[in-house]
Each structure stands twice: as structure tokens, then as C-alpha cells.
C-alpha positions, -999 to 999 in steps of 0.1 A, spaced: -149 51 -652 -157 33 -619 -134 19 -593 -138 -8 -567 -140 7 -532 -121 -22 -517 -90 -27 -540 -92 2 -565 -93 -19 -596 -111 -5 -627 -147 -16 -632 -167 -18 -664 -202 -4 -663 -217 -38 -668 -198 -56 -641 -218 -68 -611 -187 -79 -591 -151 -68 -588 -129 -92 -609 -101 -89 -584 -116 -90 -548 -152 -100 -557 -169 -71 -540 -203 -61 -552 -206 -33 -578 -228 -14 -553 -195 -7 -535 -178 9 -564 -168 45 -565 -171 68 -595 -144 93 -606 -110 95 -590 -97 64 -572 -102 68 -534 -66 63 -525 -71 70 -488 -100 45 -487 -80 19 -505 -50 23 -481 -73 22 -450 -90 -9 -464 -57 -26 -471 -45 -17 -436 -77 -31 -421 -73 -63 -440 -38 -68 -428 -49 -62 -392 -78 -85 -397 -55 -112 -411 -31 -108 -382 -59 -111 -356 -71 -142 -372 -37 -159 -367 -33 -183 -338 -7 -177 -311 16 -202 -326 13 -186 -361 20 -152 -346 51 -165 -328 63 -181 -360 57 -149 -379 77 -129 -353 105 -154 -356 106 -152 -394 106 -114 -393 134 -114 -367 154 -138 -388 151 -117 -419 161 -85 -400 190 -100 -382 201 -119 -413 201 -87 -433 221 -70 -406 247 -97 -407 250 -96 -445 252 -58 -447 279 -55 -419 300 -83 -434 299 -67 -469 308 -33 -455 336 -47 -434 350 -66 -464 348 -36 -487 365 -12 -462 391 -34 -445 394 -63 -471 389 -88 -443 366 -94 -412 374 -70 -384 347 -51 -365 319 -70 -382 326 -101 -360 310 -83 -331 279 -75 -349 276 -109 -364 281 -126 -331 255 -104 -314 230 -109 -342 234 -147 -341 229 -148 -303 198 -125 -306 184 -149 -332 190 -179 -310 172 -161 -281 144 -151 -304 141 -187 -315 140 -198 -278 114 -172 -269 93 -181 -299 91 -218 -296 99 -225 -259 78 -198 -244 57 -222 -223 87 -242 -211 101 -219 -185 131 -239 -175 142 -246 -211 137 -209 -220 159 -196 -191 185 -223 -196 187 -218 -234 189 -180 -231 216 -182 -204 238 -206 -224 235 -186 -256 242 -153 -238 271 -169 -219 286 -180 -252 283 -144 -264 303 -131 -234 330 -157 -239 333 -148 -276 335 -111 -269 361 -119 -243 381 -137 -269 377 -110 -294 393 -85 -269 424 -107 -265 411 -128 -237 410 -102 -209 389 -125 -188 361 -103 -177 335 -124 -197 342 -156 -177 351 -142 -144 325 -114 -141 301 -115 -170 289 -151 -167 286 -150 -129 266 -118 -131 244 -133 -158 238 -165 -138 227 -145 -108 203 -125 -129 188 -155 -147 185 -175 -114 165 -148 -95 145 -140 -126 136 -177 -129 126 -179 -92 106 -147 -95 88 -161 -126 79 -194 -109 67 -176 -78 44 -154 -99 31 -183 -119 23 -203 -88 7 -172 -69 -30 -174 -69 -35 -139 -56 -15 -111 -72 -12 -77 -58 14 -61 -36 31 -95 -32 44 -91 -67 63 -59 -58 76 -76 -26 89 -106 -47 105 -82 -70 123 -62 -43 135 -95 -28 149 -106 -62 167 -72 -66 182 -76 -32 195 -111 -41 210 -98 -73 228 -70 -55 243 -95 -30 256 -117 -58 270 -87 -77 287 -73 -46 302 -107 -37 313 -115 -73 331 -81 -76 348 -86 -42 360 -121 -51 372 -109 -85 393 -80 -70 404 -95 -36 398 -133 -40 375 -133 -11 337 -131 -7 330 -98 11 297 -78 12 297 -40 15 272 -18 -3 247 -46 -10 241 -48 28 227 -13 27 204 -22 -2 192 -53 17 185 -32 48 164 -9 28 145 -35 8 136 -60 36 113 -35 55 97 -25 22 90 -61 12 77 -69 46 52 -40 46 41 -50 11 36 -87 22 17 -75 53 -6 -53 34 -13 -80 8 -20 -109 32 -36 -89 59 -63 -79 35 -67 -116 26 -69 -109 -11 -48 -96 -39 -51 -60 -47 -54 -47 -82 -26 -21 -83 -42 0 -112 -75 2 -93 -58 9 -59 -38 38 -73 -65 49 -97 -42 45 -127 
């Protein structure tokens, strides 16, 4: 008995082509089915099919898989919660988080090239998550008074950093400098938000120390980058 090398289907002696995949009889294997070869061939076919997909098709596939995984998580947690507690209790946290993750996955999958819409949509959906979690914990208030301001500062500086990197023609040490500046801005916001939350006044303390450390580092990185009049490939510079 002969078997097709590509798909493993049984082949008659008088067959010139595999009835399943169409491969030539010259590629058949006699004796025991080459299971490892079949698995490797199937794996290579899957990789080949994925590589042939366009970027839009890959993003859609990622979105569909994410929806299936998150949807399954929602259904499983709801069923478990209902079976154990007879009504919805802890599962509302999992369901809410999964829904927000799906919204963010959708935004990333379809608005990837629209930077402003991507950041705005992700910020709004994550802010809604914080508000809902705040409500689930008997409206303590941390989600609105601390969570959303922290989130806004992070998204704001991340957006600025992304726009700077996209508009930068030469990329080297200036990328690290921009990153350190963004980190410094976020620390100032966090320090100020915490002080306003606790004392109702905007007061900076530990963030000033961080800024004092980051400004010289960023200045040196900018100097190295622009003094050399060209971007430096970090991997080549550090021999990574």
C-alpha cells in the first residue's frame, strides 16, 4: 500500500495523482504513513497560507481569534458564576474586562493607521472600564479621581511620543531622549494628581527628582544624535 507524501491519503498502485491533494504519484511513500512528514507538511502549508495573507486579512484574522477567545472566556465565567452562586457576582469583573479588551482589539485591528482615533477610542473604552470597576466596588471614587487622570496623562504623552517618532526622519539616540522626556512628563502628572487627590492642591515632590535626573540624560542623547548629524542604529552601535 502506498501513501501520499503530502496528505497521507491511501493511493492505489495505478493512480498517477493523489485524489485528495493532486500531488504526483512520484511523491508517494510506500509502507507506513510518514506521520512526521505529514505534520510538517501541514504546518508548512498553514505558514504558507498565513504568509500569503494581506495585512488587512491578518488583522481581521487576529480580531476574529481574539473575539472567539474573549467570548469563550465570558461564557465560561458567566456559567461558572451562575452555577456556583446562582446569580452574577464576581463574573461581572471578568465580563467587563473581556469586553473592553475586545473593544481595544477591534480599535487596534481596524484603526491602526488612524493614530488619533486609535488613542482616543482606547482611552474612552479603558476609562469606561475604570468607571465600571469603581461602581462595582461601591463607588469608592478612585476610578474617576485617580484612574482616569492617570490614564489620560499616559495616553497623552504616548500619543505625543508616537507622533514625534512618526515625524522624525532620523531615528537613533533621539528616540531614547523622547522616551525619557515622556516618562518625566508622566511622573509630573502622577505626582500632581496624587497631591491634588490627597490635599486638594497641585504640589510636586518626588517627580522633581526624576525630572532633574532625566533632563541631563535626554540632553546628552540629543547632543550625541544631532552632533553626529545623522541617526545612529542602536543595534549596530552597541553591537547587539
